[in-house]
N, C-alpha and C positions, 0 to 999 in steps of 0.2 A: 109774631112772637120769640123777641128775645133768641133769632139762631135757632126755630124752626120752621120746619115748612109743615103745612098740612094740607093735603090733593087730596080729588077724589078722584079715582077711577072709573070707569065706565067701560068695561070691555070684554072679550069673549077668546083674548090670545093672550098666550102663555108672557112672561116678562123675560129673560135674561139670567141665566147665574149668577150673583154678585156678591161684594162682602161692601158694605158701609161702615166710615170711618165711627159711627156712634150707633146710637141705638136705634129702632126703627120698631113701629106697632101699628100691625095693621088692624082693622077692624072691617069684617064683612059688615055690609048694610044689607044686601040681598042677592041673592045667588048664594052659590055652591061654589069653594076654591078648595084645589089642592095644595098645599102649602110642604113645598121640601126642601128640608135646610141640613145640612151637615153638622153632623159630631162628633169628635174623634176619628174623622176621616169617614164613616159611613154617613151614607145618605140614608133618612128616613120622611117620611112623610105624613104628615095628619090631613083632615078633611074637615075643614073650617064651615061654619052654616052659617045664615044670619044672626048679627048678634053675639060671634064668635070674635074673639080678638088673641091676635098671634105677636108675640115679644120679640123679635131677634136682637140680640145682645150684641154686642160692640165685636165685630170678627165673623159673626156667624153666618157662613156661607149661606146663601138662599134662592129661591124662586115657586114664583108665585103661577100655580096654571088655575086659571078659571072655571070650573065644568060648567061649561054653555056662558048665559052672560052674566056680569056681576058688577057689581058696584062695593067698592072699596077702599076707606077712608085711610091714609095714609101717615102719620105724623113721624116727620126724620128732621134730622139736622139740616139746617138752609147747606144745597150746594152738593147734597148727596146723589147717588145716580137715581 
């Protein structure tokens, strides 16, 4: 989609802290996910349920921690981590 990739992750494992070059959107399709992110150097977190969406703006350091098994749709710039 014109430089955008869409992936479905089906996992029970956390990813790693990272920063994308572009924006990133996470849509939880099933399960629960703890999304950890840093704003102004402070770590914060929110729990996402099925149907919830999280938007990581450019430069937002973040990590996804599934709570059990989860299916997550990720939309991001092509070539992102």
